[in-house]
N, C-alpha and C positions, 0 to 999 in steps of 0.2 A: 583554498582547496575545500571542496564539499566532501564531507565524510559519508561514504556509502552506507546504505541501510538495506539489510536483507531481511525481509519479513515473510514468515511462514504463515500462510492462510490455510488452516486445516479444514475450513468449510464445515459441512455437516458430517464430520468424521471424528473419531476418538472423543465422543461426547460424554461417555460414562467416565467418571473421575478415575476409576481404577485403570482403564485402558490408556487414558491420557497420561496418568502418572507413570505407568510402566514405560511408555514411549519417551517421555521427556527426561526421566531419570537415566535412560539409556544414552542420551545424547548431551546432557547438560554440561558435563565436565569438558568434553572435547569442544563443544560449541562455545563454552565460556572462554576457552583458551585462545580463540580467534578474536583478538582485540583490535584488529585493524579496521573493522567495520562494526556498525551498530547491528545488533541481532534482535529480532522481534519474533515472538511466538504468539499466534492468535488462535486460541482454541475456541470451541463453541461455548456459549454462556454457561452450560451445565458443568463445564470443567474449568472455568476461568479462575475461580477462587483457589481450587486445588493446585493448579499449575502455577499461579502467582505465588503461593506459599512455598512451593518447591524451588522456584527460581529467585526467591527474595534475597538469597545470599550470594547471588551471581550478578554479573553485569549484563545479563540477558533481559531485555525488556519484554513486557507482555502487552498484547493488543486485543481489543475486542473487534468483532466482525461487523458491528452495526450499532446504532443507537438512535433514539428519538430526539427531536429538537426541543420538546417540552421538558421541563424539569420534573413535573409530576402531573397527575390527573387521570381521567378515565381513558386510558390507552392500554387496553388489555393486551398482554403479551409483549409489551414494549419495555425497553430499558433506557433510562436517562443517563446523561453525562454525569450527574451527581451520584448515581448508583455505581458508576464505573470508577469514579475518582477514588484513588487509593488501592484499587484492584489492578489497574493497568495504566500504562503510560501512553499508548497509542490506540487509535480506533480507525478502522477501515470504513470509509464512507463512499456511497455511490458506486459500489461494485456493479459491474455490468449484469451479473446474475440477479441482483436485486432490482436494478433499473428495468431489466427485461420483464420482471413480474409486474411492473407498473404500479399505479396507484398514487395517491396524493403524497405519500411519504418518500417517493423516489423521483420526484420531478427536480428539475434544475433549481427551482426556488427552494424546495425542501432541503436539498443538499447544502445550499448556502446557509440555511438556518441551522443545520446540523454542524457545519463547520464553526459557526459562531458559538454555538452551545458548547462544543468540545473545547474550543480555545478558552472559553470562560471558566472552565474547570481544569485548566492546565493539561488537557489531553492533546496529544499531537495527532491531527487528522492525517490519514493517508487517503487522499482524494483521488478516486479512480476516474479516468476518462478514456475514451476510445471509440473507434468507429466500427460498424458492422461490415460484413462482406459487401453488401450492395453499395454502401456509401464509399467504401474503398475503391470498388470497381468503377464507380461513377465519378471518381476524382473529387469526392466531397470531404476527404479526410481533414484537410486544413480547416475548412469552414466549420465542420462539426466539432472537432477537438478544440479549436480556438473558442467557440461559443461556450462549450462546457467549462473551460477554464475561466473565462470571463464571468460566467454566471456563478460559479462556485465561490469566487472571491469578491463578488460585488459588495461594495461598501466597507470592506475591511481596510485596515491601515497597512502600510508597507511592512511594519514590524510583524503584524499578525500573519501576513502572507509568507514572510520569510521563515516563520516557525513551522509551516506546513510541509508535508511531503506529497508529491503527486505521483501517481502510478499510471503510466501510459500502458493500457492494455487493449490492443486491437482485438475486438470481440471475436473476430473470425479465427483468432489464434488460440483462444482459451479452451483447453481441454481437447483440442482437435489433433494434436500432434504437429500442427503447422505453426511455425513461428515466423514473425516478420524477420527479414534479414537485419543483422545488426546495423548496417548502413541505413536502411529504411527507417528503423526505429530511432536512430540518432538524428536523422533529418526531421522527422515529425516532432521530436522533442525540441529541437533547436528552432524550427520555423513556426510551429503551431502552438507550442506550449510556452517556451521562454519568450517568444515574440509577443504573445498575447499578454503576458505579465508585464513585459517592458512597456508595451503600449499604454497600459492602464496604471502602472506605478512608475518604475524606472528600471534602468538596466541593472543597477546594483541588486535590486530585489530579484530580478529574473535570473541573475547569476548565483544568487544565494540559495534559491529553492532547490531542494534535492528532488530529482525526478527518477523514479524507478522504471524498469521495464517489466511487464508481466505478460505471459501468454506462452504456454508450453515451454517454460524454462526448465532445463535439465542440467545434470552434472556434466553432460557432454558439450552443451552450447553456452553455458554461463560465461566462460572466459571470453568468448567472442563479443558478447554484449558488454561486458565490463571493460573491454579494451576501448570502447567508444567514449569520446570525451564528454558527451552530454548525458550519459547514463550513469546514475549514481546508486545502483543497486538493483534489486529485483523484488517483486511481490510474487512469491512462489506458491502455487497451489498443490497439485498432486505430488510433485517431486519432494515437497516438504514432509510427506508422510513416509518416505522411504528411508531405509537404514543409511543410505549414502548421502543423506541431506547435509551432514557435516562436511563431507567432501565437496559438495556444491558450494557451501559458504566459504570453505577454505580456498577453493579455486577462484571464487569471486574476489576474495581479499588479495590473493596473489596477483591477479590480473590488474586490479585497481592500483596496486602498488607500483606497477610498471608503467603507468600512464605518464 
């Protein structure tokens, strides 16, 4: 059985340490009590150290929202895996909001290098993949998502791939209030993500990798997604900033336990 992982992506919110600490202190005890799933909180870099210190005595993990693939050098404004090691356990890579900004640091090849660099420092990558509205409407979801998965894990060993988490985030559903149906998300994960991994590695690896769903996840719809056999949690954006986020995680854990 794959252990579900619920990851809160705060994006560019709660960046001042005092605001982040107030929020995380308000949820940490209740969130820590939900031990049926892995829980990850991903604040902005400016609050990362402060949040990590507060959560150090809990079973809640901390994640970063991005990193560079180089260890050091003339990369103004960037953060390396080595800088994150010890501060967090997870790192989000290839989020669609960053891919959309473009540039050499968000290409498929760059994401592959980031995955390698993260694993080398014992960070667990949360690798984001997903199609936009035009691709979905043109019937290109499978080809697009499969290619993103294959590229992200190119050249890695089966053991390295099994250590990663994948977040399937249909771009057209992020922050729009629209969500893929649980059945549709489950089908894409099974046919486009796990099949791509099985084709390049083997079926055991494909079944070992945890795959989250992300895209307008709320406290009201999380149980439907978690009831699907291929969905192993969620990458939660805006809903992770609301007071009822603990309820969302609790409902996810309860639904996963019924599968």
